[in-house]
C-alpha positions in Angstrom: 99.2 115.6 111.5 97.7 113.2 109.1 99.4 110.1 107.9 100.6 109.7 104.3 99.8 106.3 103.4 101.7 106.3 100.9 104.8 107.3 102.7 104.4 104.5 105.2 104.7 102.2 102.6 107.7 103.8 100.7 105.9 103.9 97.6 104.9 107.4 95.8 101.5 108.0 94.9 101.6 107.0 91.2 102.7 103.2 92.4 101.4 100.7 90.7 99.3 97.9 92.4 102.3 95.9 91.9 104.5 97.9 93.3 102.2 98.8 96.5 101.7 94.9 97.1 105.4 94.3 97.1 106.0 96.9 99.4 103.8 95.8 101.8 105.1 92.2 101.4 108.9 93.5 101.8 107.6 95.5 105.0 105.4 93.3 106.9 108.2 90.3 106.4 110.2 93.1 108.3 107.7 93.9 110.9 106.0 91.0 111.3 105.8 90.0 115.4 106.2 86.3 114.9 109.9 87.6 114.0 110.1 90.6 116.5 109.1 88.9 119.3 111.5 90.7 121.3 110.8 94.6 119.5 107.5 96.0 120.9 107.4 98.1 118.6 107.8 95.8 115.4 103.7 95.0 116.3 102.8 98.9 116.1 104.5 99.6 112.9 103.0 95.7 111.4 99.6 97.0 112.3 100.4 100.7 110.7 101.2 99.6 107.3 98.8 96.8 107.2 96.5 99.3 108.1 97.9 101.2 105.4 97.5 98.6 102.7 94.3 97.7 103.5 93.4 101.3 101.9 96.0 101.4 99.2 96.2 97.2 98.3 92.0 98.1 97.7 91.0 99.9 94.4 88.3 101.1 95.6 89.9 102.8 98.6 92.5 103.9 97.1 90.3 106.1 94.7 88.6 107.2 97.7 91.6 107.9 99.8 93.3 110.0 96.8 89.7 112.1 96.3 90.2 113.1 99.8 86.5 111.2 100.7 88.4 109.2 103.9 91.4 109.8 105.6 94.3 107.8 106.5 91.7 105.4 109.1 89.7 104.7 106.1 87.0 107.0 107.9 84.4 109.1 105.5 86.0 112.9 105.3 82.5 114.9 104.9 81.3 116.4 101.7 83.9 114.6 99.8 82.2 111.3 101.6 79.1 112.3 100.7 78.0 114.6 103.7 76.2 114.5 106.5 76.3 110.9 107.4 75.1 107.8 105.9 71.8 107.9 105.9 70.6 110.3 102.9 71.8 113.5 100.9 74.7 111.8 98.7 73.5 110.7 96.1 72.3 113.8 95.3 68.1 113.6 95.5 65.6 113.0 98.3 64.9 109.6 99.9 62.4 108.6 102.1 63.0 107.0 105.4 61.2 105.2 107.9 61.7 102.5 110.2 65.3 101.2 108.9 67.8 103.5 107.4 66.7 107.8 108.3 69.6 110.4 108.6 68.9 111.1 112.3 68.5 107.8 114.4 71.1 105.4 115.2 70.7 101.8 113.3 67.4 100.8 112.6 65.8 102.7 114.6 62.8 105.1 113.3 62.6 108.8 114.1 60.7 110.1 116.2 60.0 114.2 115.1 58.4 114.4 118.3 61.5 114.5 120.2 62.2 117.5 118.4 58.3 119.5 117.8 56.7 118.0 121.1 53.5 115.9 120.5 51.4 118.8 119.9 52.5 119.9 116.7 50.9 116.7 115.4 47.8 116.7 117.5 45.7 118.3 114.6 46.7 115.2 112.2 46.0 112.7 114.7 43.2 113.5 116.9 45.1 115.1 119.6 46.7 111.6 121.2 50.3 112.1 120.2 52.9 111.6 117.8 52.4 111.1 114.1 53.1 107.1 113.6 51.9 105.5 109.8 49.5 108.0 108.7 46.8 110.5 109.8 44.2 109.8 112.6 46.6 106.6 114.1 46.2 107.3 118.0 48.1 104.2 119.1 52.4 104.5 120.3 53.4 101.3 118.2 56.5 99.6 119.8 59.5 100.7 118.0 62.5 98.4 118.0 65.5 99.8 119.8 68.3 100.9 117.9 71.0 99.1 116.5 74.5 99.7 116.9 77.6 99.3 114.5 81.0 98.1 115.4 84.0 97.7 114.0 86.3 95.1 114.6 89.7 94.6 113.5 91.1 90.3 113.0 94.1 88.7 112.0 93.9 86.8 108.9 94.8 83.9 110.9 91.6 84.4 113.1 89.5 85.0 110.3 90.6 82.0 107.8 90.2 79.4 111.1 87.7 81.1 112.8 87.7 82.0 116.1 85.8 83.5 119.3 86.5 87.2 120.3 85.2 89.2 123.2 84.6 92.9 122.6 83.0 95.1 124.9 79.6 97.5 123.8 78.5 99.8 125.4 80.0 98.6 129.0 78.8 95.2 128.3 81.1 92.2 127.0 80.3 90.1 124.0 81.0 87.2 123.0 81.7 87.3 118.8 82.4 83.7 117.1 83.7 84.5 114.1 83.2 81.6 111.4 85.9 80.1 109.3 86.8 81.7 106.1 85.8 84.7 107.1 86.6 87.7 104.5 87.6 91.0 104.8 84.5 93.6 104.8 81.9 90.8 106.3 79.0 92.4 108.6 78.0 89.9 111.4 74.7 90.1 113.4 74.0 89.7 116.4 70.1 89.9 117.3 68.6 91.8 120.2 72.3 93.2 121.7 71.5 96.8 120.9 69.9 99.3 122.5 66.8 99.1 123.9 63.4 100.0 122.5 61.8 103.3 123.9 58.2 102.1 124.2 58.0 98.1 124.7 58.9 96.8 121.8 62.4 94.5 120.9 65.4 95.7 121.2 67.8 96.4 118.2 70.6 94.3 117.0 74.4 94.5 117.4 76.2 94.9 113.8 79.8 94.1 113.5 82.1 94.9 110.4 84.8 92.8 110.6 88.5 94.2 109.4 90.8 91.5 108.2 94.3 92.1 108.7 96.5 91.1 105.6 99.1 88.6 106.0 102.9 88.6 105.2 102.2 85.4 102.8 98.7 83.8 102.7 96.1 85.1 100.7 92.2 83.6 100.9 90.7 83.0 97.3 86.8 81.3 98.0 87.8 78.5 100.5 91.3 77.7 98.8 94.8 79.5 100.5 97.2 80.4 97.7 101.1 81.0 98.9 104.0 82.3 96.2 106.9 79.6 97.1 110.1 80.5 96.7 112.5 77.7 95.2 116.4 77.9 94.7 117.6 77.0 91.4 119.4 73.9 93.0 116.0 72.7 94.2 114.3 73.5 91.0 116.7 71.7 88.7 116.9 69.0 91.4 114.2 68.2 93.1 113.6 68.8 96.6 112.0 68.0 100.0 110.8 71.4 101.6 108.9 72.5 104.4 106.2 75.3 104.1 103.6 77.5 106.1 100.1 76.5 106.0 97.1 78.2 108.6 97.4 75.1 111.0 101.4 74.3 111.0 104.4 73.7 109.2 104.6 70.7 106.4 107.0 69.2 104.4 106.7 69.3 100.6 108.0 68.0 97.6 109.2 69.7 94.9 109.6 67.8 91.7 113.4 67.8 89.4 113.2 70.6 87.0 110.2 72.8 88.2 109.8 76.1 86.6 108.4 79.6 88.0 104.6 79.2 87.6 103.9 76.0 88.4 101.0 74.8 91.1 101.5 72.7 94.0 98.1 71.6 95.7 97.7 70.4 99.1 94.8 68.9 99.5 92.4 69.9 102.6 94.7 72.9 103.4 92.3 75.3 102.6 89.5 76.5 104.3 86.0 74.3 104.9 87.7 71.7 102.6 89.5 73.8 100.4 93.0 73.1 99.7 96.4 75.2 100.0 97.3 76.1 96.2 101.4 77.0 96.1 102.7 79.0 93.0 106.6 78.1 92.6 109.0 81.0 91.8 112.6 80.0 91.0 114.8 82.2 92.8 118.4 82.9 91.1 121.5 82.9 93.5 122.6 86.3 95.2 125.9 86.0 94.3 128.0 84.7 91.2 129.1 80.8 90.6 132.3 80.1 88.4 130.7 76.6 89.4 127.4 77.5 88.1 128.7 79.6 85.0 130.9 76.7 84.2 128.4 73.8 84.3 125.7 75.8 82.2 128.4 76.5 79.4 128.4 73.2 78.8 124.7 72.2 78.5 123.0 72.4 75.0 121.4 75.3 73.9 117.0 74.9 73.8 114.3 77.0 72.6 112.0 78.1 74.8 110.3 80.7 72.8 107.3 80.4 70.8 107.6 84.2 69.7 
């Protein structure tokens, strides 16, 4: 049965971007593995909602999903995704294929038509000396680069922003992959010479690893800066306070200035990526229960005009 990404996040198909983001954050906090260490199902649930938001939280991916061009795993669904694979016939016209991007070979390997038709069919054009490559009358077998191997790797947000080395198994071979600090979602790493061997003495192909970065429950990456929405109580906002906040390298203490308001920003120098900062946007959260003392205190305060319209 096909998964319904909207149902996974608990929203309607007509939900706005902000409603989808809010639903994801609520679920991510509820099922985050760090908060459910004794619940094995929580990790799977967290992965499921992260995958759902990876598509619905991206306008282009969401549009393709709604149009049935990609499935719930982000994979093309056939004709809606361009038909016939990633090489050609998907732009409404013809394409010329050379040593990279043909619709029949894998990765960057040129396609050898003799593997289908045999060498004889080309002998009338090449002087009877083998497959046609590179022009009529060319009788040499030029060394061809081996095929590239395409691989998709899913990594967590902190591994991407801090940088990390991971080992993956591709075609039975363990490969160490160094993920650079500040890696963004969709970035592709090229590992030269680790792809398929050449069929006739040329250089081997490459391994192309596309990184899918999981979203974090409360961090976001913007250039080199880490963004964080920081909730504070009404008391902390009025009187000021010292609060503990998370960073990508650990928790630190931050001073909230008195009479802080929602939308104000605090900056932690050097707590971002590669010399960037952590920027925290304050959000004043009202008390969840009624307080007669607070109401009485506020009733004695002079009226102020805060609106300019």
